[in-house]
C-alpha positions in Angstrom: -13.4 -32.0 26.6 -9.8 -32.6 25.5 -8.4 -35.9 24.5 -4.7 -36.2 25.0 -3.9 -38.5 22.1 -1.1 -40.0 20.0 -2.2 -40.7 16.4 0.3 -43.5 16.0 -0.4 -45.5 19.2 -3.0 -48.2 19.6 -4.4 -47.4 23.1 -5.8 -43.9 22.3 -7.2 -45.2 19.1 -9.7 -47.1 21.1 -10.9 -43.9 22.7 -11.1 -42.1 19.3 -13.1 -44.9 17.7 -15.5 -45.1 20.8 -16.1 -41.3 20.6 -16.6 -41.4 16.9 -19.2 -44.2 17.1 -21.0 -42.0 19.7 -20.8 -39.0 17.5 -18.9 -37.1 20.3 -16.5 -34.4 19.1 -13.4 -34.2 21.2 -10.7 -31.6 21.0 -7.5 -33.6 20.5 -4.0 -32.7 21.7 -1.2 -34.9 20.3 1.4 -36.2 22.7 4.6 -37.4 20.9 5.5 -40.7 22.5 8.4 -41.2 20.1 10.2 -38.2 21.5 9.2 -38.9 25.1 6.8 -36.0 25.5 4.6 -38.2 27.7 7.5 -38.3 30.2 7.9 -34.5 30.3 7.1 -32.5 33.4 4.4 -30.6 31.6 2.5 -33.8 30.7 3.1 -35.5 34.0 1.2 -32.5 35.6 -1.7 -33.6 33.4 -1.3 -37.4 33.9 1.3 -38.6 36.4 0.9 -42.1 34.9 2.5 -40.7 31.7 0.1 -42.6 29.4 -2.4 -41.7 26.7 -5.3 -41.6 26.2 -6.2 -39.1 28.9 -9.5 -37.2 28.8 -9.6 -33.8 30.4 -13.2 -32.8 31.4 -14.4 -29.2 31.4 -14.0 -29.0 35.1 -10.3 -30.1 35.0 -10.9 -33.7 36.0 -8.5 -36.1 34.2 -9.7 -39.6 33.2 -6.6 -41.6 32.2 -7.9 -45.1 31.7 -9.4 -46.5 28.4 -12.3 -48.2 30.0 -13.0 -45.4 32.4 -13.1 -43.0 29.4 -15.5 -45.3 27.5 -17.7 -45.6 30.6 -17.8 -41.8 31.0 -18.7 -41.2 27.4 -21.4 -43.9 27.6 -22.8 -42.3 30.7 -23.1 -38.8 29.2 -24.4 -40.1 25.8 -26.1 -43.5 26.2 -27.0 -44.0 22.6 -25.8 -45.9 20.7 -25.2 -48.2 23.6 -21.7 -49.6 23.3 -21.4 -51.1 26.8 -24.8 -52.8 26.8 -28.4 -51.7 27.1 -29.1 -53.8 30.2 -27.2 -55.3 33.2 -26.6 -58.7 31.5 -25.2 -57.1 28.3 -23.0 -54.7 30.2 -21.5 -57.6 32.3 -20.8 -59.7 29.2 -19.2 -56.8 27.3 -17.0 -55.8 30.3 -16.0 -59.5 30.8 -15.0 -60.0 27.2 -13.3 -56.6 27.0 -11.2 -57.5 30.0 -10.2 -60.7 28.4 -9.2 -58.9 25.2 -7.2 -56.5 27.4 -5.3 -59.3 29.2 -4.9 -61.9 26.5 -4.5 -59.5 23.6 -3.1 -56.1 24.5 -1.0 -57.3 27.4 0.5 -60.2 25.5 1.4 -57.9 22.6 2.8 -55.3 25.0 5.0 -58.0 26.5 6.4 -58.9 23.1 7.0 -55.3 21.9 8.2 -53.7 25.1 10.6 -56.5 25.9 12.1 -56.8 22.4 12.1 -53.5 20.6 15.5 -51.6 20.8 13.5 -48.4 20.9 12.0 -49.4 24.3 15.2 -50.3 26.0 14.6 -49.8 29.8 10.9 -49.0 29.0 9.4 -52.4 29.5 6.5 -51.0 31.3 4.5 -47.8 30.8 4.7 -45.1 33.5 7.3 -42.7 34.9 9.6 -45.5 36.2 12.1 -47.2 33.9 12.1 -51.0 34.0 14.6 -53.2 32.0 13.6 -55.5 29.2 13.3 -59.2 29.9 13.6 -61.2 26.7 11.9 -64.2 28.2 8.7 -62.1 28.7 8.7 -61.3 24.9 8.8 -65.1 24.2 6.1 -65.7 26.7 4.0 -62.9 25.2 4.2 -64.4 21.8 3.3 -67.9 23.1 0.3 -66.4 24.9 -0.8 -64.5 21.8 -1.1 -67.7 19.7 -4.3 -68.5 21.6 -5.9 -65.0 21.1 -7.2 -65.2 17.5 -8.6 -68.7 17.9 -10.4 -67.5 21.1 -12.0 -64.7 19.2 -13.0 -67.0 16.3 -14.8 -69.3 18.8 -16.4 -66.3 20.6 -17.6 -64.9 17.2 -19.3 -68.1 16.0 -21.9 -67.3 13.4 -22.6 -63.9 15.0 -22.1 -60.5 13.2 -20.3 -59.1 16.2 -18.4 -60.6 19.1 -21.4 -60.5 21.4 -24.3 -60.9 19.0 -26.1 -58.5 16.7 -24.9 -55.3 18.3 -21.5 -53.6 17.8 -19.8 -53.0 21.2 -16.7 -51.8 23.0 -15.5 -55.4 22.8 -15.4 -55.2 19.0 -13.5 -51.9 19.2 -10.9 -53.4 21.5 -10.5 -56.6 19.5 -10.2 -54.6 16.2 -7.4 -52.4 17.6 -5.6 -55.4 19.0 -5.8 -57.1 15.6 -4.2 -54.1 13.9 -1.7 -53.7 16.8 -0.6 -57.3 16.3 0.8 -56.4 12.9 3.5 -54.4 14.7 5.0 -57.7 15.9 4.1 -59.6 12.6 1.1 -61.4 14.0 -1.9 -61.8 11.8 -5.3 -63.5 11.9 -4.7 -67.1 10.9 -6.0 -68.2 7.6 -8.2 -70.9 9.1 -10.0 -68.2 11.2 -12.4 -67.5 8.3 -15.2 -66.0 10.4 -12.8 -63.7 12.2 -11.3 -62.6 8.9 -14.8 -61.6 7.7 -15.5 -59.8 11.0 -12.3 -57.8 10.7 -13.2 -56.7 7.2 -16.7 -55.6 8.4 -15.3 -53.6 11.4 -12.5 -52.0 9.3 -15.2 -50.7 6.9 -17.0 -48.8 9.7 -16.4 -45.0 9.3 -15.4 -44.6 13.0 -12.5 -47.0 12.6 -10.7 -44.5 10.4 -10.7 -42.2 13.4 
């Protein structure tokens, strides 16, 4: 399997951490987002959505969605279980992961893509150019103010976001937390339990992937 990756981008980092936690070795091909390589004809033949990560299976199938990649890797190597070991756990992990996606990643993307000069006319991913809307950057920042307090409440006195077991939700939340630094957002000082959680997750060997 080949993972089309970008070492500097947050989205493919989730796939790298997930695979590393599973102990799955993936061949990695770097796609330079900074130079627009993801918009090239050669990469569009691999993934017409022009995004990374994209996982190429041995039969040529391309999986170009973070959750779909995680689900595939979980299916071929169930242990350690990162998307739940039963139907209830799986539903709760997917539910929280989707919330992290919407309230975390999407809010940060609104800020960055609608304010960074480097992303002029690239307010959305994909092959079509869309203009920046500064009001969306402001809305994204307002939305994100609720994200870390939500995680603090979700965490409670647990070791991980959904109890005693590390999961996909912890991977996604960790990557969001580091991505937030790009727009100068940090875990608030009064979110003490989340601060401790972040330190624990950062210390995991897979998170250096």
